[in-house]
Structure formats: C-alpha cells, structure tokens
N, C-alpha and C positions, 0 to 999 in steps of 0.2 A: 652493524645490525645484519642478521642473516635473513635474506629474503628468499632463500631457497625453499621450495616445497618438498615435503617429505615424500618418500616413495608411496606411502599410503594415500596421501593427498593427491598425488599425480594419478594414482590408480582410480581414485574416486572421481576425479575430473574426467578421465577417459570414459568411465562408466556413465557419468552424467551426459557427456557429449553424445554417446550412443543412444541413450534413452531419449534425449532431446531430438535427435535425428529421426528416430522411429516415431516419436509423437508427431512431429511435423509431417512425416509421410502419411500417418494415419488420420490426423485431425486437421491438417493444414497449418500453414505458417500464419501466425497472428501478430500484427503490429502491436507494440506495447502490450505484450501478452499477459502481464500480471494484472492489467486493467481491462483488457478487451478479449482475452482468450479464455472463454468459459467452456469447460468440459467436465462434467461430473465423472465421466468414465475415466478420464486421465487422472483426476484427483484420487479416485479409488486405486488406480495403479500406483500413484505416489504413496498413498497410505499403506498399501501392501508392501512396498519397498522400505517402509520406515522413514520416508523422506518428508513426512509431515510431523511436526513436533520433534525434529531431530535433536534440538537442544533442550527440550523440556526435561525436567527431572524424571528419572525412571519411576519414582513412586507415583507419578501422575500418568504413567503410560508412555512417557516420552522416551527418546533414544539416549538421553544423557550424554550426547556428543558435544564436541567442542564447537563453538559458534563458527569457526572458520570452515567447518564441514558444510554447514548450511549455506554459507556464502558461496562456496565452490559450486554446490548443486544449483543454487538460485542463479548464479551468474551464467552457467551454461544453458539452463532452461530458458531464461529470459532472452539471452543473446540470440538463441536460435529461433525464438518465437513459439515455443511450446505453450499450450494453453493451460496456465496454472491459476487463473483468476478464481476458480470455484473454491480453491482451498487457501489462497494466499492470505486473505484477511484473517481468517480463523487461525492460521498458523502463526502469522506475524504479530497479531495484536490480541485477538479475543482469548486465545488459549493462555498466553502469558498473563493477561489481565485476570482471568478466572483463577489461575494458579496463585497469583499474588493477593487478590482481594476477595475471591469468591468463597462461598461456604462449602463445606464438605459435600453437601447434597448437590449443589450446583456443579461442582467438579465431577461428581459421579454421573450427573445427568447429561452434561454437555461436552466434556472433554473427549470421551470415546468416539463420538460422531465426528468431531473435528479430525482426530487422529486417523480415522479410517477413510476420510474423504467422503463420507456419506452425507454430511450436512454442510450447508453453505451459509455464511454469515454476511450481513451488510452492517454498515456503521451509520447510525442516525445522528450525525453531528451538525453539518452545515444547514443553515436555514436561509430563506430568501433575504432576510434582513440581518443575518448573523453568519457571515462566511468565516473569515479568519478571526473575527472577534467572538470567541466562544462565550464570553461572559454576558453577551447581550442576547443570548437565545431566549425564546419565549415559549416553546413547546412545554406544556405543563403536565404534571402527574399529581393528582390529588388522591390521598388515601381515603377510601370509603370502605370501612370494615376491614376485610382481609384482601382487598383488591386495590390496585392503582387504577384510576380513571385518567386516561391520557387524551389530550387534545392538542392539536397543533399541526405544523407542517414542516417537513424536512425536504431538502433538495440536494442534488449531487450525491444521492444515496446509490452508489454503484451496485448494480445487480439486485436492487431492492425488489424487482419483479420476479426474481428467481430464488432469492434467499429463503432459507427456512427460519432464520432468526435475525432480528435486528438488535444490535447492541446500542441502545438508545441513550443519548445524553439529553436530559430534560431538566426542567426547573420544578423542584418540589417545595420551594419556599421563595418568597419575594422579600423577605426580611434581610436587612444587612446590606453589605456591598454587593455589586453585581455578580462577582465571581462566587459568592456564597449561595447556598441554596440549590446547587446543581447536583443531580444524582444520576447514576447509571442503572438502567433497568433493562432486563432481557425481555424482548417482546417477540413471541412467535408471529411470523408474518401471516399466518392463517387466522389470527385473532379477528373476530367481527369488529368492524370499525376501522380497520387498517386497509387503506387502498393505495397501491403502488401504481404509478403511471409512468410508462417509459417515455423518454424524450429522445427523439432522433437528432443526433448532432450532424454537423456538416461532413463528417467522415462516413455517415450512414450507420454508425454504431448506435446501439440502443441500451447500453449498460447504464447510462445516465438516467436516474429516476427522480421523481418527486413523490413523496409519500405523505399521505394525509391521515391523521389520527382523529377520529370522531368518537368520543366516549368509548374508546377501546379499553377493555378491562383485562388486566393481567394479575396474577397472584402477587400478594405482598412479598412473598419470599423470593421474587425475581429481582429484588434490589441487590445490586452488587456493591460490596464495600459499605462505607459509612453513609448514612443519610446526610445529604447536603455537602458531602466532602469529595464530590467527584471531580472538581476542578483539578486538584493535585493528581488524582488518579488518571485523568485524561491527559494531563501533561506528560505523565509517565508513558502512557500509550504512544503519544506522539514522538517520544524519543525512539521507540521501536520503529515507528513509521518513517521518520525523516532521514535517518542515517544509513539506510540499507542500500544494497547493490542495485535494487530495482530503480533507484533514483539516478543511476549512472548509465545503465546499459539498455534502457527501454528501446532505443532505436539503433542499437549497435549493428543489427543486421543491415540497416540502410547504409551505414558507414562502410561496411564490407562491400556492399554492392557498388557504392560510389567509387571505391578504390579499384574495382574491376573494370570500370569504364572510363576512369579519369585519364586525361592526357598528361602522364607523368613526365613527358619531355618538356613541359612548361614549368619553369622554375617557380613561378608564383603558385601554381597548383601544388607543387612539392612543398612549398613553405606552408601552405594551408594544411596539408596533410600532416606535416610535422608538428604544427601547432596543435591540431586536434588530438593527435596521438599523445603529445606531451600532456595536454590537459586531461585526457582520459587517464593517463597513468597517475597524475596527481590526484584526481578524484578517487581512483582506486585505493591509493594510500590513505586518503581521508576515510573512506569506508572501512578499510582494514583497521584503522585506529579506533573507529566506533566499535567494530566487532570484537576487537581485542581489549576493549575498555581502557584504551590509552588516551582517549580524548577527554577534555574537561567536561564537566556537567553542563548540559545545554548546548554543547558545540555541534550537536546534530543539526541545528538550524543552519550553521555555516556550511556543513557538509551538503545538506539538501540544496541550499542556494547555489553553491558552486557547481554541483553535479547537474542540476536541472537546467541551469543556464548553459552548461556545456552541451546538453542534449539539444537545446534550441539551436546552438551554433552548428551542430552536426546536421540538423534538419536544413538549415540555410545552405550549408555546403552541398548537401545532396541535391537540393533543388537547382543550384547553379550548375552542378556537374551534369545533371539530366537535361538542362536547357529547356527547349520547348516541350520535350517529352514530359516534363514535370506538370504540364497543364493538361495532360491526358489522364483519364482515369485508368489506373493500373494497380498492381499489387502494392505499390509503395505510396500511392497518393494519400490514403487515409492517415498514415503516420506523419506525412508532411503537413497535413491540415491539423493534426492533433497537437502539434508541437507547442502552440501557445499555452496549452493547458499544463505543461510541465511545471511552470513557475507559478501556477495558481493552486493546483490541488496539493493538499497537505500543508497549505499556508503559503501566501504570496511571498515573493522575494523581499518586498519591503518589510513585511512582518518578520521574516527571518532575520533581516538586518537589525531590526529593532530588538529582537530577542538577543541577538549576539551582543549588541551594544549594551543593553541594560543588564542582562543576566550573566554574561560571560566577562565582558570588559568592565562592567560596573560604571558605565557612563550615566550621566544625569538623564532623566526622562524629559 
C-alpha cells in the first residue's frame, strides 16, 4: 500500500496549518476545539475558503472534494485548537443528512447557511433517561393540523444556547417496537416554547445544555425523511459522527506539550511516548479506513472506541508528566478534566463494543 501523500495533499496540509495557526493567534487556543471552540467569525472564514461542505456534492453547493481533503483540514485545525465548533456539527452531520433525506425545499432553505458558516446547528438526541439508548427516548411530536407540537426534554445538547436550529430526534408514535415511531424534525431554536439552559461543567465550559420543549410548534414540512423511520437515518448520522478524525486528535496539543517537558532520559517515559505514538498511528489508520470507505459497515463503533480510549490515555500521560502542576488551573487543565467525556459522548465504549459484537461480528445478543 502507498501511504505517501500527494503534492496537492501536502500543500493543503501546509495551508491548513497556517490557517490554524492564525486562528489560534486571533481567537485563542481551545481545548477539544470541535466541541468547545465556538466562533461564528472563524466559521464564516472557513465557509469563505470552501472548507465547510468540502465533500458535499457540487449540485448542493459543496466542494465535491475527496474525503481525505476534509480529514487533512480537520486534523490540522483540531490538533492546533482552532475554534471550529460553530460549523462542525452542520458540516459533519446535518448537511449530509439533509442531502440524503431532506426535501428539495429543505435543502434550499438550510444548506446555504451551513456552507457559508452563517448558521449553527445543535443535535437534540440524548435525554436524561435516554443517553446511549436512542430507542427509549420520550420527547414527543404530535401533528396538529399543519404543525408539529413538541414536548419533552433533551440534555447534552452542545451549543443549544447558541444554535440557530436543532436537528431534533423525537417520538411521533408509540406503536410497535421501541425503535419504531422515531422521527427527525428541524426546530428553529427561536421557536416559542423552546428553552435552552446552559450547564457549567467542571472545566468551566458551558456548551453543555439541557433544552426543554413545551408545546413548541414547528411546520409540518420540517419533518426530515420518512415519518417514524428516523432510527435508521440516525444510525447513518452516527456513522458520520463516530469514525472521524475529531475522535482521535481532540487533545493532541496536550500530547505535544507533554513531549516538550517530558524527561526523555527516563526509559519508562520513552516507552510511554512510544506506546502513545504507536496507538495514535493505529488510530489514524482506522480513521483513514473510515474516510476511504474501506472499513466494514458499522466498524466506526470500533474506531470511535479505540480512538477515544487513546485520548484518555493521552490525558493521563500529560497529567503525570505535569506532576503537581496538573493540579493548578492553567491552559491545559480543562482538557485534563474533560477527558472522561471522550468515551461517553457519541455513545459509551460499552455500547460501541456491543455494536461491534452484534452488528459487525454477528455475535449473539
């Protein structure tokens, strides 16, 4: 196999490094930047460069580029800590979902704002009693004339307080098995009856939100895809979410910092560095397989599990290298505290292993 990058790809990587460097100088370095680094201004810059929707088909306004190009840009921006969160969800999930399942009118209404970086999206998926178990969600949407009336609560709705739209996963029917009767509906966050409350986590970040829906009404035409058929649609979305480079390099800047202060004369330290570097390279190959569509269907669960557990080991290593300084509040502390979330968001590691066993390996439930 030829793992060499083409001259065009190397040039794109150099360009992305420079853009990331300038973004950090302008907006600051953000730990776990695809989740915590929110800047509409920088998103508009990315849109102007054509770096949002890079792989979307050109007929929908996208760049029509190879997925590897998006990986290169994303890897450099996230590794440096550039604030990409305002456009990341729309680029990664909502846009592709609307291209695949949305109506022509929905595509015309919502794709241009995502591509330009002008609109921000959040995902209404997890609930207080339905985290990784999507089939048990209870937030409901009942059709009343030409409107959906929505009631319920979501949590872990990242940037729910800032987003323009929520891509809501809700129950439109209670008939049949639990995974049936689930639909996807676009909800403008300015809709009366929608209340987003920010939750301050122990890193002091406030992207984590709970959102309450109380008789919130949205047009009937905001339904995406088939009524009651969203379980399969959402599983497709999660394929986009779980196997990306964001699951591997969230705290790569911390790893580079640890290397700069580590006592490499200590052979045990060198062994740890070698182990982490080897694991990082394996994870990168797994992500590349996802991007190049060489991985089996459903294997993104294994990629996500492997990569996020690696990120936690990186955090543990950095804390040990920093020693007592890791107990002081500084630029790196938030990422050290955030590390337990890596193997929870997007589906817990236990759930990922179940998916791998049942859907990829065909093991008994």
